[in-house]
C-alpha positions in Angstrom: -77.5 23.7 26.2 -75.5 20.6 26.7 -71.9 20.2 25.4 -71.2 17.4 23.1 -68.6 14.9 24.3 -65.1 15.4 22.8 -64.4 12.8 20.1 -62.2 10.0 21.1 -58.7 10.0 19.6 -58.0 7.6 16.8 -56.1 4.4 17.4 -53.1 5.9 15.7 -53.1 8.9 18.0 -53.6 6.7 21.1 -50.6 4.5 20.1 -48.5 7.6 19.3 -49.3 9.1 22.7 -48.5 5.8 24.5 -45.2 5.6 22.7 -44.2 9.1 23.6 -45.2 8.5 27.3 -43.1 5.3 27.4 -40.2 7.1 25.8 -40.4 9.8 28.4 -40.4 7.2 31.1 -37.3 5.4 29.7 -35.3 8.5 28.8 -33.8 9.1 32.2 -32.9 5.4 32.5 -31.3 5.4 29.0 -29.3 8.6 29.7 -28.1 7.2 33.1 -27.0 3.9 31.5 -25.3 5.8 28.6 -23.5 8.2 31.0 -22.4 5.3 33.2 -21.0 3.3 30.2 -19.1 6.3 29.0 -17.5 6.8 32.4 -16.5 3.2 32.5 -15.2 3.3 28.9 -13.3 6.5 29.6 -11.8 5.5 33.0 -11.4 1.7 32.7 -10.9 1.6 28.9 -8.0 4.0 29.2 -6.0 1.7 31.5 -7.0 -1.6 29.8 -4.0 -1.7 27.5 -1.7 -1.6 30.5 -3.0 -5.0 31.9 -4.9 -6.6 29.1 -2.0 -8.6 27.8 -1.5 -10.1 31.2 -4.9 -11.7 31.3 -5.6 -15.2 30.0 -7.0 -15.4 26.5 -10.3 -16.9 27.8 -10.9 -13.8 30.0 -10.2 -11.2 27.4 -13.6 -11.7 25.8 -15.3 -9.7 28.5 -13.7 -6.3 28.2 -16.6 -4.4 29.9 -16.0 -6.4 33.2 -12.4 -5.4 33.2 -13.2 -1.8 32.4 -15.6 -1.8 35.3 -13.0 -3.2 37.7 -10.4 -0.7 36.4 -12.9 2.1 37.0 -13.4 0.9 40.5 -9.7 1.0 41.0 -9.5 4.5 39.6 -12.2 5.6 42.1 -10.2 4.0 44.9 -7.1 5.8 43.8 -8.8 9.2 43.6 -10.3 8.6 47.1 -6.8 7.7 48.4 -5.5 10.9 46.8 -8.2 12.8 48.8 -7.0 11.3 52.0 -3.4 11.9 51.1 -4.1 15.6 50.5 -4.8 16.0 54.2 -1.2 15.4 55.0 1.8 17.7 54.4 3.3 15.2 51.9 0.2 15.2 49.8 -0.3 18.9 49.9 3.3 19.5 48.7 2.8 17.5 45.5 -0.7 18.9 45.0 0.7 22.4 45.2 3.3 21.5 42.6 0.6 20.2 40.3 -1.5 23.3 40.8 1.4 25.6 39.9 2.0 23.6 36.7 -1.7 23.8 35.7 -1.8 27.6 36.5 1.1 28.2 34.1 -0.9 26.7 31.1 -2.4 29.6 29.1 -6.2 29.6 29.2 -6.4 26.5 31.4 -4.8 28.3 34.4 -7.5 31.0 34.4 -10.3 28.5 34.2 -8.8 26.4 36.9 -8.5 29.4 39.3 -12.1 30.5 38.6 -13.5 27.0 39.4 -11.3 26.8 42.5 -12.5 30.2 43.7 -16.2 29.1 43.2 -15.7 25.9 45.2 -13.8 27.8 47.9 -16.4 30.5 48.2 -19.4 28.2 48.3 -17.8 25.2 50.0 -19.1 23.6 53.1 -16.8 25.5 55.4 -17.3 29.0 53.9 -21.0 28.4 53.5 -21.4 28.7 57.2 -20.2 32.3 57.0 -23.5 33.3 55.4 -26.2 33.5 58.0 -29.2 34.0 55.8 -30.4 35.4 52.5 -31.4 39.1 52.4 -32.6 41.8 50.1 -31.0 45.2 49.9 -31.5 48.2 47.7 -28.3 48.3 45.6 -26.7 49.9 43.6 -29.4 52.6 44.2 -32.8 53.2 45.7 -35.5 51.3 43.9 -33.3 48.5 42.7 -33.3 45.4 44.9 -30.6 42.7 44.9 -30.0 39.4 46.7 -27.2 39.3 49.2 -26.1 37.2 52.2 -26.0 38.4 55.8 -22.5 37.8 57.0 -22.3 39.6 60.4 -24.4 41.6 62.9 -21.5 42.3 65.2 -20.8 46.0 65.8 -17.1 46.4 65.0 -15.2 49.6 64.5 -16.5 50.3 60.9 -20.1 49.7 62.0 -19.8 51.8 65.1 -18.3 54.7 63.2 -21.3 54.8 60.9 -24.2 54.4 63.3 -26.1 52.1 65.7 -27.0 48.5 64.7 -25.3 48.3 61.3 -25.3 44.9 59.5 -22.7 43.5 57.1 -24.1 42.1 53.9 -22.1 40.5 51.0 -23.6 41.0 47.6 -22.0 38.6 45.1 -21.9 39.2 41.3 -23.7 36.9 39.0 -23.2 34.4 37.5 -19.6 34.4 38.9 -20.1 34.8 42.7 -16.3 34.8 43.5 -16.4 38.6 43.5 -18.9 41.1 45.0 -19.5 44.0 47.3 -19.4 44.3 51.1 -22.1 46.6 52.2 -22.6 48.0 55.8 -26.2 48.9 56.1 -28.6 50.0 58.8 -30.7 47.1 60.2 -33.9 48.6 58.9 -32.6 48.7 55.3 -32.0 44.9 55.3 -35.0 42.7 54.4 -34.6 39.1 55.6 -35.9 36.3 53.4 -37.1 32.8 54.3 -35.2 30.9 51.6 -32.2 28.8 52.6 -28.6 29.9 51.8 -28.4 27.0 49.3 -31.4 28.3 47.4 -29.9 31.8 47.5 -26.7 30.4 46.0 -28.6 28.6 43.2 -30.4 31.8 42.4 -27.2 33.8 42.2 -25.3 31.2 40.1 -28.2 30.9 37.6 -28.7 34.6 37.2 -32.2 34.4 38.7 -33.3 31.6 36.4 -33.6 29.1 39.3 -36.1 30.3 41.9 -37.0 28.3 45.1 -40.7 27.4 45.5 -42.9 30.0 47.1 -44.6 29.8 49.5 -41.9 27.6 51.0 -43.2 24.1 51.8 -43.8 23.4 55.5 -41.7 20.7 57.3 -44.8 18.4 57.4 -45.3 18.7 53.7 -41.6 17.9 53.0 -41.8 14.7 55.0 -44.9 13.6 53.1 
């Protein structure tokens, strides 16, 4: 028994599908252009009244160009502020600004939370996490994701037993707090996912999962 071929879609359906496909292709570009124009309007447009009256009348008809240049200047100033923060003079004024922000009700708490997240998972502190592991916590039969921080046998480890590992189990979705667990080596299951993927999984509450099986290096290069 042969199957009848599926009927061809009507011309209207074909045009509708083509339109939707084109719209999906253009959507990322449109969103990017819209976001870029908003950034230019917000950064450059804010400072335009400070210099606009100094421009010749013939050059005031192209406001977007001047907003773009002003945005570029703002980016340079922010970059300069980053370099300045590396010196004592810059750190002094930044600390004054931080204290002023922290005294604002509501804003101070949000600022401290964001700062702690950046400090915890910044480039320097990320090296503290050796690899992603699984441990049974808070009780047997319940598994949670953690980060192996140390395998050195210090005083706390030696007081408990041989070959004890230190594991940091962060809370989710706010990983700035957590639990330090000292566990026997055999109770720690090492995973192949990268520390960055483990961080994404923690921050998303498990909604973001790295691909599995993990792609091989040859497949990534392709």
